C-alpha positions as CSV (number, residue, x, y, z in Angstrom):
1,M,0.0,0.0,0.0
2,L,2.9,2.4,0.7
3,R,5.7,1.2,-1.7
4,Q,4.3,2.8,-4.8
5,S,4.3,6.4,-5.9
6,K,1.0,8.0,-6.7
7,N,1.5,7.4,-10.5
8,D,2.2,3.7,-10.1
9,R,-0.6,2.6,-7.8
10,T,-3.1,-0.1,-8.6
11,L,-6.8,0.0,-7.8
12,K,-6.3,-2.8,-5.2
13,E,-3.6,-0.8,-3.4
14,N,-5.8,2.3,-3.4
15,L,-8.8,0.3,-2.1
16,L,-6.8,-1.3,0.7
17,L,-5.4,2.1,1.8
18,A,-8.8,3.8,1.5
19,S,-10.6,1.1,3.6
20,S,-8.0,0.8,6.3
21,T,-7.5,4.6,6.9
22,A,-11.2,5.4,6.6
23,A,-11.9,2.7,9.2
24,V,-9.3,4.3,11.5
25,A,-10.8,7.8,10.9
26,G,-14.3,6.5,11.6
27,I,-13.4,4.8,14.8
28,T,-11.4,7.8,16.0
29,N,-14.1,10.3,15.3
30,V,-16.9,8.5,16.9
31,V,-14.9,7.6,20.0
32,G,-13.9,11.3,20.2
33,M,-17.5,12.3,20.1
34,V,-18.6,9.8,22.7
35,A,-15.7,10.3,25.0
36,F,-15.0,14.0,24.6
37,L,-18.0,15.5,22.7
38,A,-15.5,16.7,20.1
39,F,-14.5,15.9,16.6
40,T,-11.2,14.1,16.4
41,S,-10.7,13.1,12.8
42,N,-11.4,16.5,11.1
43,I,-11.5,20.2,12.0
44,T,-14.6,21.5,10.2
45,G,-16.6,21.5,13.4
46,H,-13.8,23.1,15.3
47,V,-13.6,26.0,12.9
48,A,-17.4,26.7,13.4
49,N,-16.9,26.5,17.2
50,L,-13.9,28.8,17.0
51,A,-16.0,31.4,15.1
52,R,-18.8,31.1,17.7
53,H,-16.4,31.6,20.6
54,I,-14.8,34.6,18.9
55,V,-18.3,36.2,18.6
56,E,-19.0,35.4,22.3
57,Q,-15.5,36.5,23.3
58,N,-14.7,33.3,25.2
59,F,-11.0,33.9,25.1
60,A,-10.0,30.7,26.9
61,Q,-12.0,28.6,24.4
62,I,-10.6,30.6,21.5
63,I,-7.1,29.6,22.6
64,I,-8.1,25.9,23.0
65,F,-9.6,25.7,19.5
66,L,-6.7,27.5,18.0
67,V,-4.4,25.0,19.5
68,W,-6.5,22.1,18.2
69,L,-6.5,23.6,14.7
70,F,-2.8,24.1,14.9
71,M,-2.2,20.4,16.0
72,F,-4.0,19.1,13.0
73,F,-2.1,21.5,10.8
74,A,1.2,20.5,12.5
75,G,0.4,16.8,11.9
76,A,-0.2,17.4,8.2
77,F,3.0,19.6,8.0
78,V,5.2,17.0,9.7
79,S,3.8,14.2,7.5
80,S,4.3,16.1,4.3
81,F,7.8,17.2,5.3
82,I,8.9,13.7,6.1
83,I,7.6,12.3,2.9
84,R,9.2,15.0,0.8
85,S,12.5,14.5,2.6
86,Y,12.8,10.7,2.1
87,E,10.7,9.8,-0.9
88,E,13.7,9.9,-3.2
89,R,15.5,7.2,-1.1
90,S,12.5,4.9,-0.5
91,Y,8.8,5.4,-1.0
92,Y,8.0,2.8,1.6
93,R,10.2,4.5,4.3
94,A,8.9,7.9,3.5
95,H,5.2,6.9,3.5
96,S,5.5,4.6,6.5
97,A,7.2,7.1,8.8
98,P,4.0,9.1,9.5
99,V,2.1,5.9,10.1
100,I,4.6,4.8,12.7
101,I,4.4,8.2,14.5
102,E,0.6,7.9,14.4
103,I,0.7,4.4,15.9
104,I,3.0,5.7,18.7
105,I,0.6,8.6,19.5
106,L,-2.5,6.5,19.5
107,L,-0.8,3.9,21.7
108,F,0.0,6.7,24.1
109,V,-3.7,7.7,24.1
110,A,-4.7,4.1,24.7
111,I,-2.3,3.6,27.6
112,Y,-3.0,6.9,29.2
113,G,-6.7,6.8,28.7
114,H,-7.1,3.2,29.9
115,N,-4.9,3.6,33.0
116,F,-4.5,7.2,34.1
117,Y,-7.3,9.3,32.6
118,E,-9.4,11.1,35.3
119,E,-11.7,13.0,33.0
120,T,-10.3,16.5,33.9
121,Q,-10.8,19.3,31.4
122,T,-7.0,19.7,30.9
123,E,-6.6,16.0,30.2
124,R,-9.5,16.1,27.7
125,E,-7.9,19.0,25.8
126,I,-4.5,17.4,25.7
127,V,-5.8,14.0,24.5
128,I,-7.9,15.7,21.8
129,A,-4.9,17.7,20.6
130,A,-2.8,14.5,20.4
131,I,-5.5,12.7,18.4
132,L,-5.9,15.6,16.0
133,F,-2.2,15.6,15.4
134,S,-2.3,11.9,14.5
135,M,-5.2,12.5,12.2
136,G,-3.3,15.3,10.5
137,L,-0.5,12.9,9.9
138,Q,-2.7,10.3,8.4
139,N,-4.8,12.7,6.2
140,S,-1.7,14.3,4.7
141,M,0.0,10.9,4.2
142,V,-3.0,9.4,2.4
143,S,-3.5,12.5,0.3
144,I,0.1,12.5,-0.9
145,V,0.4,8.8,-1.5
146,S,-2.9,8.7,-3.5
147,G,-2.3,11.9,-5.4
148,G,-5.3,13.5,-3.7
149,L,-7.6,10.7,-4.7
150,I,-8.3,9.4,-1.2
151,K,-9.9,11.5,1.5
152,S,-10.0,9.3,4.6
153,S,-12.1,11.5,6.8
154,H,-13.3,14.6,5.0
155,L,-16.8,13.4,4.0
156,T,-17.9,16.8,2.7
157,G,-15.2,16.7,0.0
158,L,-15.9,13.0,-0.5
159,F,-19.6,13.5,-1.3
160,T,-18.7,16.5,-3.5
161,D,-16.2,14.4,-5.5
162,L,-18.6,11.4,-5.5
163,G,-21.4,13.5,-6.9
164,G,-19.2,14.8,-9.7
165,D,-17.9,11.3,-10.5
166,I,-21.3,9.7,-10.7
167,S,-22.5,12.7,-12.8
168,D,-19.6,12.0,-15.2
169,W,-20.5,8.3,-15.4
170,Y,-24.2,8.9,-16.2
171,H,-23.9,12.0,-18.4
172,P,-24.8,11.2,-22.0
173,K,-21.7,13.2,-23.2
174,S,-19.2,11.4,-21.0
175,T,-17.2,8.4,-21.8
176,K,-17.5,5.8,-19.1
177,T,-13.8,5.3,-18.6
178,E,-12.1,2.9,-16.2
179,I,-10.6,5.9,-14.3
180,V,-14.0,7.3,-13.4
181,R,-15.3,3.9,-12.4
182,N,-12.3,3.3,-10.1
183,K,-12.7,6.7,-8.5
184,I,-16.3,5.8,-7.7
185,Y,-15.2,2.5,-6.2
186,I,-12.6,4.2,-4.0
187,R,-15.0,6.9,-2.8
188,L,-17.7,4.4,-1.9
189,T,-15.1,2.3,-0.1
190,V,-14.0,5.3,2.0
191,L,-17.7,6.1,2.8
192,G,-18.5,2.5,3.7
193,F,-15.5,1.8,5.9
194,Y,-15.8,5.2,7.6
195,F,-19.4,4.4,8.5
196,L,-18.4,0.9,9.6
197,G,-15.5,2.2,11.7
198,G,-17.9,4.6,13.4
199,I,-20.3,1.8,14.3
200,I,-17.4,-0.4,15.6
201,G,-15.9,2.5,17.6
202,G,-19.2,3.5,19.2
203,Y,-20.1,0.0,20.1
204,F,-16.8,-1.2,21.5
205,F,-16.2,2.1,23.4
206,N,-19.3,1.5,25.3
207,L,-17.9,-1.9,26.3
208,Y,-14.2,-1.3,26.7
209,E,-13.8,2.6,26.8
210,F,-10.2,3.7,26.0
211,A,-9.1,0.1,25.4
212,I,-10.6,0.6,21.9
213,F,-7.5,2.7,21.1
214,Y,-5.4,-0.5,21.3
215,F,-7.3,-1.8,18.3
216,I,-6.6,1.2,16.1
217,P,-2.8,0.8,15.9
218,L,-3.4,-2.8,14.9
219,I,-5.2,-1.6,11.7
220,L,-2.3,0.7,11.0
221,L,0.1,-2.1,11.5
222,T,-1.6,-4.1,8.8
223,I,-0.8,-1.2,6.4
224,L,2.9,-1.5,7.3
225,Y,2.9,-5.3,7.2
226,Y,1.2,-5.5,3.8
227,D,4.3,-4.1,2.0
228,L,6.8,-5.8,4.2
229,S,5.2,-9.2,3.5
230,T,5.3,-8.6,-0.2
231,V,9.0,-7.7,0.0
232,A,9.7,-10.8,2.1
233,R,7.9,-13.0,-0.4
234,H,9.9,-11.6,-3.3
235,K,13.2,-12.1,-1.4
236,L,12.3,-15.7,-0.5
237,M,11.3,-16.5,-4.1
238,R,14.6,-15.0,-5.3
239,F,16.6,-17.0,-2.7
240,F,15.0,-20.3,-3.5
241,S,15.2,-19.7,-7.3
242,R,18.9,-19.1,-6.9
243,K,19.3,-22.1,-4.7
244,N,17.5,-24.4,-7.1
245,A,19.2,-23.0,-10.2
246,P,21.4,-25.5,-12.1
247,V,25.1,-25.1,-11.5
248,S,27.0,-24.4,-14.6
249,K,30.1,-26.6,-15.1
């Protein structure tokens, strides 16, 4: 899922990346709403709340929402900076680094929330900031890897793009190309797995609370493992092919 550049990706790789990251975003956002009454996979709602607090002159809340917006921005900045810095050496290393950082952050949230969280306002604000940073990492990585094709959590943009793609597909003047069809598949996959992730997150948070955050890194680890297993298989095949090759006299 991460070894290929945006120009060399297959439909299967894009669908796998779309489904896994959308599920992560769906789980994270619903858990954030249930646990903190706050969006944690996107910042659209935070911008609206920021504007409201500016009008009402709630300066403490203004600072909090500005920090949350900055954390999402910072995550996207860090992810993009890492990828641009290392993609010439290895696409896999460049694309996997933000995922690894995201896993570390979400594991911190899982451990802290499951063992130490006392539901204070300060703790709530810090945990939300950490999750927003991790979602900024993920959103930037997915966008860069897919060339802007996959939006793992921004459903407003997703529905806009999906509406345009379906219009292109059914319009009498359009040619029903494979590219348009694949875009529709990918966008429906994101929508479906985001919704599925939301159901899973809400259901299991009611049962296990912050322990659900242990599950999210497992999904992200499958993204890393997918490419590593492919490389390992190729190396094993090359090893055995050389071992079984006839020896020239």
